[in-house]
py3Dmol code that shows the C-alpha trace and the ligand (Angstrom):
import py3Dmol

protein = """\
ATOM      1  CA  MET A   1      -1.924  35.112 -25.606  1.00  0.00           C
ATOM      2  CA  GLY A   2      -5.608  34.970 -26.051  1.00  0.00           C
ATOM      3  CA  MET A   3      -6.120  38.439 -24.880  1.00  0.00           C
ATOM      4  CA  LYS A   4      -9.325  39.803 -26.510  1.00  0.00           C
ATOM      5  CA  SER A   5      -8.783  42.775 -28.726  1.00  0.00           C
ATOM      6  CA  ASP A   6      -9.997  44.559 -31.780  1.00  0.00           C
ATOM      7  CA  ILE A   7      -6.636  44.489 -33.461  1.00  0.00           C
ATOM      8  CA  LYS A   8      -6.774  42.862 -36.774  1.00  0.00           C
ATOM      9  CA  LEU A   9      -3.847  40.440 -37.210  1.00  0.00           C
ATOM     10  CA  ILE A  10      -4.595  39.203 -40.674  1.00  0.00           C
ATOM     11  CA  ASP A  11      -5.587  41.678 -43.382  1.00  0.00           C
ATOM     12  CA  ASP A  12      -8.002  41.268 -46.402  1.00  0.00           C
ATOM     13  CA  ASN A  13      -5.167  39.962 -48.504  1.00  0.00           C
ATOM     14  CA  GLY A  14      -4.378  37.321 -46.051  1.00  0.00           C
ATOM     15  CA  LEU A  15      -1.145  39.133 -44.979  1.00  0.00           C
ATOM     16  CA  ARG A  16       0.101  39.621 -41.435  1.00  0.00           C
ATOM     17  CA  ILE A  17       0.630  42.934 -39.639  1.00  0.00           C
ATOM     18  CA  ASP A  18       4.386  42.839 -40.595  1.00  0.00           C
ATOM     19  CA  GLY A  19       3.439  41.944 -44.173  1.00  0.00           C
ATOM     20  CA  ARG A  20       4.381  38.320 -43.962  1.00  0.00           C
ATOM     21  CA  LEU A  21       2.556  35.363 -45.525  1.00  0.00           C
ATOM     22  CA  PRO A  22       1.197  32.864 -42.992  1.00  0.00           C
ATOM     23  CA  ASN A  23       4.180  30.420 -43.481  1.00  0.00           C
ATOM     24  CA  GLN A  24       6.853  33.024 -43.730  1.00  0.00           C
ATOM     25  CA  LEU A  25       9.701  33.456 -41.190  1.00  0.00           C
ATOM     26  CA  ARG A  26      10.928  36.729 -39.953  1.00  0.00           C
ATOM     27  CA  PRO A  27      14.490  37.642 -41.281  1.00  0.00           C
ATOM     28  CA  ILE A  28      17.139  35.686 -39.499  1.00  0.00           C
ATOM     29  CA  LYS A  29      20.972  36.446 -39.236  1.00  0.00           C
ATOM     30  CA  MET A  30      23.469  34.390 -37.310  1.00  0.00           C
ATOM     31  CA  LYS A  31      27.159  34.747 -36.351  1.00  0.00           C
ATOM     32  CA  VAL A  32      29.396  32.142 -34.704  1.00  0.00           C
ATOM     33  CA  GLY A  33      32.323  32.890 -32.505  1.00  0.00           C
ATOM     34  CA  VAL A  34      31.614  36.393 -31.235  1.00  0.00           C
ATOM     35  CA  LEU A  35      33.103  36.318 -27.780  1.00  0.00           C
ATOM     36  CA  GLN A  36      36.673  35.807 -26.926  1.00  0.00           C
ATOM     37  CA  ARG A  37      36.543  34.342 -23.347  1.00  0.00           C
ATOM     38  CA  ALA A  38      33.813  31.718 -23.739  1.00  0.00           C
ATOM     39  CA  ASP A  39      34.696  28.236 -25.149  1.00  0.00           C
ATOM     40  CA  GLY A  40      31.995  28.746 -27.786  1.00  0.00           C
ATOM     41  CA  SER A  41      29.641  31.679 -28.676  1.00  0.00           C
ATOM     42  CA  ALA A  42      27.039  32.793 -31.218  1.00  0.00           C
ATOM     43  CA  TYR A  43      24.656  35.662 -31.804  1.00  0.00           C
ATOM     44  CA  ILE A  44      21.331  35.643 -33.533  1.00  0.00           C
ATOM     45  CA  GLU A  45      18.937  38.364 -34.964  1.00  0.00           C
ATOM     46  CA  TRP A  46      15.605  36.914 -35.542  1.00  0.00           C
ATOM     47  CA  GLY A  47      13.010  39.487 -36.361  1.00  0.00           C
ATOM     48  CA  GLY A  48      13.105  41.897 -33.362  1.00  0.00           C
ATOM     49  CA  ASN A  49      14.951  39.377 -31.246  1.00  0.00           C
ATOM     50  CA  ARG A  50      18.730  39.885 -30.446  1.00  0.00           C
ATOM     51  CA  ILE A  51      20.214  37.061 -28.473  1.00  0.00           C
ATOM     52  CA  MET A  52      23.750  36.093 -27.432  1.00  0.00           C
ATOM     53  CA  ALA A  53      24.712  32.575 -26.447  1.00  0.00           C
ATOM     54  CA  ALA A  54      27.959  31.543 -24.633  1.00  0.00           C
ATOM     55  CA  VAL A  55      29.110  28.110 -23.658  1.00  0.00           C
ATOM     56  CA  TYR A  56      31.584  26.989 -21.111  1.00  0.00           C
ATOM     57  CA  GLY A  57      32.627  23.419 -20.624  1.00  0.00           C
ATOM     58  CA  PRO A  58      32.707  20.559 -20.422  1.00  0.00           C
ATOM     59  CA  ARG A  59      34.406  21.446 -17.113  1.00  0.00           C
ATOM     60  CA  GLU A  60      34.449  19.896 -13.639  1.00  0.00           C
ATOM     61  CA  ALA A  61      30.998  20.401 -12.275  1.00  0.00           C
ATOM     62  CA  TYR A  62      30.705  22.523  -9.260  1.00  0.00           C
ATOM     63  CA  PRO A  63      29.466  22.263  -6.516  1.00  0.00           C
ATOM     64  CA  LYS A  64      30.621  18.698  -6.476  1.00  0.00           C
ATOM     65  CA  HIS A  65      27.242  17.246  -5.292  1.00  0.00           C
ATOM     66  CA  VAL A  66      25.674  18.257  -8.635  1.00  0.00           C
ATOM     67  CA  GLN A  67      28.172  15.958 -10.559  1.00  0.00           C
ATOM     68  CA  GLU A  68      26.710  12.881 -12.285  1.00  0.00           C
ATOM     69  CA  PRO A  69      29.064   9.864 -12.272  1.00  0.00           C
ATOM     70  CA  ASP A  70      28.071   8.722 -15.720  1.00  0.00           C
ATOM     71  CA  LYS A  71      27.325  11.945 -17.759  1.00  0.00           C
ATOM     72  CA  ALA A  72      27.749  15.651 -18.004  1.00  0.00           C
ATOM     73  CA  ILE A  73      25.026  17.904 -16.641  1.00  0.00           C
ATOM     74  CA  VAL A  74      23.733  20.592 -19.058  1.00  0.00           C
ATOM     75  CA  ARG A  75      22.832  23.893 -17.351  1.00  0.00           C
ATOM     76  CA  ALA A  76      21.295  26.447 -19.620  1.00  0.00           C
ATOM     77  CA  ARG A  77      20.579  29.911 -18.012  1.00  0.00           C
ATOM     78  CA  TYR A  78      18.068  32.088 -19.833  1.00  0.00           C
ATOM     79  CA  SER A  79      18.150  35.780 -18.941  1.00  0.00           C
ATOM     80  CA  MET A  80      16.532  38.923 -20.337  1.00  0.00           C
ATOM     81  CA  ALA A  81      18.364  42.239 -20.164  1.00  0.00           C
ATOM     82  CA  ALA A  82      16.448  45.000 -18.347  1.00  0.00           C
ATOM     83  CA  PHE A  83      16.333  46.837 -21.656  1.00  0.00           C
ATOM     84  CA  SER A  84      15.248  43.950 -23.747  1.00  0.00           C
ATOM     85  CA  VAL A  85      11.409  44.722 -23.524  1.00  0.00           C
ATOM     86  CA  ASP A  86       9.101  47.688 -23.701  1.00  0.00           C
ATOM     87  CA  GLU A  87       8.626  48.267 -20.066  1.00  0.00           C
ATOM     88  CA  ARG A  88      11.954  47.768 -18.225  1.00  0.00           C
ATOM     89  CA  LYS A  89      12.187  44.152 -17.074  1.00  0.00           C
ATOM     90  CA  ARG A  90      13.148  43.786 -13.439  1.00  0.00           C
ATOM     91  CA  PRO A  91      16.594  42.306 -13.594  1.00  0.00           C
ATOM     92  CA  GLY A  92      17.468  38.889 -12.266  1.00  0.00           C
ATOM     93  CA  PRO A  93      15.816  35.460 -12.427  1.00  0.00           C
ATOM     94  CA  ASP A  94      12.044  35.293 -12.283  1.00  0.00           C
ATOM     95  CA  ARG A  95       9.786  32.323 -12.524  1.00  0.00           C
ATOM     96  CA  ARG A  96       9.558  32.499 -16.373  1.00  0.00           C
ATOM     97  CA  SER A  97      13.394  32.610 -16.838  1.00  0.00           C
ATOM     98  CA  ILE A  98      13.873  29.784 -14.433  1.00  0.00           C
ATOM     99  CA  GLU A  99      11.313  27.633 -16.300  1.00  0.00           C
ATOM    100  CA  LEU A 100      12.787  28.582 -19.645  1.00  0.00           C
ATOM    101  CA  GLY A 101      16.265  27.679 -18.456  1.00  0.00           C
ATOM    102  CA  LYS A 102      14.969  24.231 -17.445  1.00  0.00           C
ATOM    103  CA  VAL A 103      13.146  23.398 -20.645  1.00  0.00           C
ATOM    104  CA  ILE A 104      16.109  24.744 -22.796  1.00  0.00           C
ATOM    105  CA  SER A 105      18.571  22.618 -20.733  1.00  0.00           C
ATOM    106  CA  GLU A 106      16.539  19.393 -21.358  1.00  0.00           C
ATOM    107  CA  ALA A 107      16.210  20.203 -25.081  1.00  0.00           C
ATOM    108  CA  LEU A 108      19.944  20.740 -25.488  1.00  0.00           C
ATOM    109  CA  GLU A 109      20.776  17.765 -23.374  1.00  0.00           C
ATOM    110  CA  SER A 110      18.910  15.537 -25.753  1.00  0.00           C
ATOM    111  CA  VAL A 111      21.420  16.319 -28.549  1.00  0.00           C
ATOM    112  CA  ILE A 112      24.746  16.412 -26.738  1.00  0.00           C
ATOM    113  CA  PHE A 113      26.740  13.204 -26.094  1.00  0.00           C
ATOM    114  CA  VAL A 114      26.651  13.778 -22.358  1.00  0.00           C
ATOM    115  CA  GLU A 115      27.837  10.235 -21.513  1.00  0.00           C
ATOM    116  CA  LYS A 116      31.403  11.226 -23.008  1.00  0.00           C
ATOM    117  CA  TYR A 117      31.984  13.701 -20.098  1.00  0.00           C
ATOM    118  CA  PRO A 118      31.166  12.262 -16.632  1.00  0.00           C
ATOM    119  CA  ARG A 119      31.204  14.535 -13.621  1.00  0.00           C
ATOM    120  CA  THR A 120      31.396  17.682 -15.806  1.00  0.00           C
ATOM    121  CA  SER A 121      29.083  20.515 -16.499  1.00  0.00           C
ATOM    122  CA  ILE A 122      28.346  22.208 -19.778  1.00  0.00           C
ATOM    123  CA  ASP A 123      26.954  25.684 -19.049  1.00  0.00           C
ATOM    124  CA  VAL A 124      25.072  27.645 -21.582  1.00  0.00           C
ATOM    125  CA  TYR A 125      24.238  31.197 -21.131  1.00  0.00           C
ATOM    126  CA  ILE A 126      21.466  32.729 -23.202  1.00  0.00           C
ATOM    127  CA  GLU A 127      21.227  36.519 -22.907  1.00  0.00           C
ATOM    128  CA  VAL A 128      18.320  38.034 -24.488  1.00  0.00           C
ATOM    129  CA  LEU A 129      19.244  41.629 -25.375  1.00  0.00           C
ATOM    130  CA  GLN A 130      16.050  42.463 -27.202  1.00  0.00           C
ATOM    131  CA  ALA A 131      12.869  40.414 -27.187  1.00  0.00           C
ATOM    132  CA  ASP A 132      10.063  40.270 -29.696  1.00  0.00           C
ATOM    133  CA  ALA A 133       8.417  36.765 -29.140  1.00  0.00           C
ATOM    134  CA  GLY A 134       9.918  33.436 -29.842  1.00  0.00           C
ATOM    135  CA  THR A 135      13.007  34.009 -27.665  1.00  0.00           C
ATOM    136  CA  ARG A 136      13.078  30.421 -26.341  1.00  0.00           C
ATOM    137  CA  VAL A 137      13.247  28.942 -29.787  1.00  0.00           C
ATOM    138  CA  ALA A 138      15.751  31.619 -31.051  1.00  0.00           C
ATOM    139  CA  GLY A 139      17.721  30.943 -27.866  1.00  0.00           C
ATOM    140  CA  ILE A 140      17.855  27.154 -28.624  1.00  0.00           C
ATOM    141  CA  THR A 141      18.899  27.838 -32.177  1.00  0.00           C
ATOM    142  CA  VAL A 142      21.727  30.176 -31.245  1.00  0.00           C
ATOM    143  CA  ALA A 143      22.796  27.847 -28.325  1.00  0.00           C
ATOM    144  CA  ALA A 144      23.194  24.996 -30.780  1.00  0.00           C
ATOM    145  CA  LEU A 145      25.753  27.180 -32.627  1.00  0.00           C
ATOM    146  CA  ALA A 146      27.609  28.124 -29.420  1.00  0.00           C
ATOM    147  CA  LEU A 147      27.793  24.446 -28.579  1.00  0.00           C
ATOM    148  CA  ALA A 148      29.233  23.563 -31.957  1.00  0.00           C
ATOM    149  CA  ASP A 149      31.607  26.396 -31.665  1.00  0.00           C
ATOM    150  CA  ALA A 150      32.824  25.063 -28.359  1.00  0.00           C
ATOM    151  CA  GLY A 151      33.475  21.666 -30.058  1.00  0.00           C
ATOM    152  CA  ILE A 152      30.944  19.791 -28.014  1.00  0.00           C
ATOM    153  CA  PRO A 153      29.923  16.612 -29.763  1.00  0.00           C
ATOM    154  CA  MET A 154      26.255  16.381 -30.747  1.00  0.00           C
ATOM    155  CA  ARG A 155      24.014  13.835 -32.431  1.00  0.00           C
ATOM    156  CA  ASP A 156      22.720  16.653 -34.582  1.00  0.00           C
ATOM    157  CA  LEU A 157      22.295  20.338 -34.461  1.00  0.00           C
ATOM    158  CA  ILE A 158      19.049  21.472 -32.720  1.00  0.00           C
ATOM    159  CA  VAL A 159      16.677  24.096 -34.253  1.00  0.00           C
ATOM    160  CA  GLY A 160      13.909  25.943 -32.560  1.00  0.00           C
ATOM    161  CA  CYS A 161      10.803  27.578 -34.201  1.00  0.00           C
ATOM    162  CA  ALA A 162       7.307  28.312 -33.191  1.00  0.00           C
ATOM    163  CA  ALA A 163       3.971  28.451 -35.075  1.00  0.00           C
ATOM    164  CA  GLY A 164       0.553  29.323 -33.772  1.00  0.00           C
ATOM    165  CA  LYS A 165      -2.813  30.740 -34.684  1.00  0.00           C
ATOM    166  CA  VAL A 166      -3.907  34.234 -35.100  1.00  0.00           C
ATOM    167  CA  ASP A 167      -7.366  35.511 -36.234  1.00  0.00           C
ATOM    168  CA  GLY A 168      -8.245  31.821 -36.906  1.00  0.00           C
ATOM    169  CA  VAL A 169      -5.263  31.323 -39.269  1.00  0.00           C
ATOM    170  CA  VAL A 170      -2.328  29.056 -38.632  1.00  0.00           C
ATOM    171  CA  VAL A 171       0.791  31.014 -38.893  1.00  0.00           C
ATOM    172  CA  LEU A 172       4.609  30.470 -38.531  1.00  0.00           C
ATOM    173  CA  ASP A 173       6.888  32.314 -36.129  1.00  0.00           C
ATOM    174  CA  LEU A 174       4.704  34.740 -34.315  1.00  0.00           C
ATOM    175  CA  ASN A 175       5.896  38.262 -33.523  1.00  0.00           C
ATOM    176  CA  LYS A 176       5.072  40.091 -30.323  1.00  0.00           C
ATOM    177  CA  GLU A 177       1.658  41.498 -31.267  1.00  0.00           C
ATOM    178  CA  GLU A 178       0.626  38.088 -32.696  1.00  0.00           C
ATOM    179  CA  ASP A 179       1.925  36.432 -29.463  1.00  0.00           C
ATOM    180  CA  ASN A 180      -0.009  38.895 -27.344  1.00  0.00           C
ATOM    181  CA  TYR A 181      -3.275  38.994 -29.234  1.00  0.00           C
ATOM    182  CA  GLY A 182      -3.418  35.625 -31.146  1.00  0.00           C
ATOM    183  CA  GLU A 183      -5.073  32.453 -30.126  1.00  0.00           C
ATOM    184  CA  ALA A 184      -2.223  29.995 -29.833  1.00  0.00           C
ATOM    185  CA  ASP A 185       1.587  29.636 -29.730  1.00  0.00           C
ATOM    186  CA  VAL A 186       3.401  26.333 -30.160  1.00  0.00           C
ATOM    187  CA  PRO A 187       7.075  26.589 -29.692  1.00  0.00           C
ATOM    188  CA  MET A 188       9.057  23.527 -30.873  1.00  0.00           C
ATOM    189  CA  ALA A 189      12.638  22.304 -31.061  1.00  0.00           C
ATOM    190  CA  ILE A 190      13.579  19.815 -33.793  1.00  0.00           C
ATOM    191  CA  LEU A 191      16.543  17.693 -34.522  1.00  0.00           C
ATOM    192  CA  PRO A 192      16.703  18.451 -38.209  1.00  0.00           C
ATOM    193  CA  ARG A 193      18.413  15.151 -39.453  1.00  0.00           C
ATOM    194  CA  THR A 194      16.124  12.677 -37.629  1.00  0.00           C
ATOM    195  CA  LYS A 195      13.109  15.074 -37.229  1.00  0.00           C
ATOM    196  CA  GLU A 196      12.890  14.127 -33.565  1.00  0.00           C
ATOM    197  CA  ILE A 197      11.029  16.625 -31.380  1.00  0.00           C
ATOM    198  CA  ALA A 198      13.142  17.885 -28.478  1.00  0.00           C
ATOM    199  CA  LEU A 199      10.713  20.547 -27.160  1.00  0.00           C
ATOM    200  CA  LEU A 200       6.955  20.981 -27.694  1.00  0.00           C
ATOM    201  CA  GLN A 201       5.008  23.497 -25.709  1.00  0.00           C
ATOM    202  CA  MET A 202       1.525  24.939 -26.362  1.00  0.00           C
ATOM    203  CA  ASP A 203      -0.083  28.120 -25.087  1.00  0.00           C
ATOM    204  CA  GLY A 204      -3.651  28.754 -26.108  1.00  0.00           C
ATOM    205  CA  ASP A 205      -6.142  26.628 -27.988  1.00  0.00           C
ATOM    206  CA  MET A 206      -6.141  24.922 -31.345  1.00  0.00           C
ATOM    207  CA  THR A 207      -7.863  22.024 -32.943  1.00  0.00           C
ATOM    208  CA  TYR A 208      -6.018  18.851 -33.714  1.00  0.00           C
ATOM    209  CA  GLU A 209      -5.938  19.674 -37.363  1.00  0.00           C
ATOM    210  CA  GLU A 210      -4.584  23.149 -36.653  1.00  0.00           C
ATOM    211  CA  LEU A 211      -1.914  21.844 -34.349  1.00  0.00           C
ATOM    212  CA  LYS A 212      -0.894  19.304 -37.120  1.00  0.00           C
ATOM    213  CA  ALA A 213      -0.703  22.239 -39.615  1.00  0.00           C
ATOM    214  CA  ALA A 214       1.345  24.236 -37.258  1.00  0.00           C
ATOM    215  CA  MET A 215       3.751  21.373 -36.600  1.00  0.00           C
ATOM    216  CA  ASP A 216       4.158  20.789 -40.370  1.00  0.00           C
ATOM    217  CA  MET A 217       4.933  24.473 -40.940  1.00  0.00           C
ATOM    218  CA  THR A 218       7.586  24.330 -38.183  1.00  0.00           C
ATOM    219  CA  PHE A 219       9.073  21.136 -39.517  1.00  0.00           C
ATOM    220  CA  GLU A 220       9.586  22.779 -42.881  1.00  0.00           C
ATOM    221  CA  ALA A 221      10.948  26.024 -41.450  1.00  0.00           C
ATOM    222  CA  THR A 222      13.379  24.210 -39.259  1.00  0.00           C
ATOM    223  CA  GLN A 223      15.020  22.605 -42.327  1.00  0.00           C
ATOM    224  CA  SER A 224      15.740  26.133 -43.698  1.00  0.00           C
ATOM    225  CA  ILE A 225      16.909  27.519 -40.331  1.00  0.00           C
ATOM    226  CA  HIS A 226      19.192  24.510 -40.128  1.00  0.00           C
ATOM    227  CA  LYS A 227      20.774  25.401 -43.444  1.00  0.00           C
ATOM    228  CA  MET A 228      21.414  28.965 -42.071  1.00  0.00           C
ATOM    229  CA  GLN A 229      23.175  27.382 -39.000  1.00  0.00           C
ATOM    230  CA  ILE A 230      25.474  25.347 -41.336  1.00  0.00           C
ATOM    231  CA  GLU A 231      26.266  28.512 -43.331  1.00  0.00           C
ATOM    232  CA  ALA A 232      27.021  30.390 -40.137  1.00  0.00           C
ATOM    233  CA  LEU A 233      29.298  27.688 -38.957  1.00  0.00           C
ATOM    234  CA  LYS A 234      31.068  27.501 -42.319  1.00  0.00           C
ATOM    235  CA  ARG A 235      31.467  31.343 -42.384  1.00  0.00           C
ATOM    236  CA  LYS A 236      33.356  31.107 -39.116  1.00  0.00           C
ATOM    237  CA  TYR A 237      35.581  28.143 -39.982  1.00  0.00           C
ATOM    238  CA  MET A 238      36.469  29.279 -43.507  1.00  0.00           C
ATOM    239  CA  GLU A 239      37.304  32.786 -42.300  1.00  0.00           C
ATOM    240  CA  VAL A 240      40.882  33.885 -43.134  1.00  0.00           C
ATOM    241  CA  GLU A 241      42.243  35.260 -39.806  1.00  0.00           C
TER     242      GLU A 241
END
"""
ligand_1 = """\
27
LIG
P 8.952 33.545 -25.970
O 9.893 34.713 -26.043
O 9.723 32.284 -26.000
O 7.874 33.581 -27.019
P 6.956 34.168 -24.066
O 5.773 33.620 -24.772
O 6.807 33.948 -22.514
O 8.235 33.507 -24.565
O 7.118 35.683 -24.292
C 6.660 36.315 -25.452
C 7.330 37.634 -25.414
O 6.767 38.499 -24.498
C 8.835 37.732 -25.248
O 9.619 37.380 -26.289
C 8.930 39.226 -24.853
O 8.878 39.997 -26.060
C 7.646 39.531 -23.968
N 7.961 39.352 -22.650
C 8.286 38.206 -21.904
N 8.526 38.470 -20.600
C 8.353 39.811 -20.474
C 8.526 40.773 -19.353
N 8.873 40.312 -18.154
N 8.236 42.025 -19.600
C 7.902 42.420 -20.787
N 7.754 41.720 -21.879
C 8.049 40.394 -21.729
"""
view = py3Dmol.view(width=600, height=400)
view.addModel(protein, "pdb")
view.setStyle({"model": 0}, {"cartoon": {"style": "trace"}})
view.addModel(ligand_1, "xyz")
view.setStyle({"model": 1}, {"stick": {}})
view.zoomTo()
view.show()
């Protein structure tokens, strides 16, 4: 983000390097129920991102001292495969993954009826197999499907999406080049029914007006991503075995 470069991110026709309009999402595909041994699972392809989510729980929280007497704890682990990025990523948790696990846990906890399951944990594993920017918001979107697949009661589904600014233009859903060389990135997670904000981060600089435009774009996009989530859930549960 904010790295100076001569790369032109918006062409003379106002199109982006991958041919998209400023408010256009990358292609998204979702599938629910892809793993046999998890309580719930889902897979998402979002632009160049490929992410698997698996959920276990609610189950007795272990070690015991982490148990909360009046609610479940939500533990999301975000991890990137060594082969998920251009230069091999050193395997194992780093500062970034730990931070992302924490913010994703908090966002997911805000939609789960955690008070129904005291002393338990709900563990969410987000495995990034291929990364192309926007993995935290795609991770939240696919985790919501895995939670629903596990039958965990939620106030709403939760949908992630980012917007930002490249070459002075407010754009939706930044890809890797835009993330690297653009001016700002604003990942958000929204509860689509109530339009509550469960996550809002900002990297880079924008004016208030630009931020507002970015948020409006994200709100609109999360409504259509939410429809895709519902369709993916229906496909699983209307499937003839
Ligand atoms: P997000 O994926 O949520 O946008 P970042 O803004 O931190 O999170 O990362 C943007 C992109 O940068 C990632 O999606 C990935 O493509 C790339 N990236 C992140 N960490 C690494 C890493 N350790 N090595 C190489 N590329 C990385």
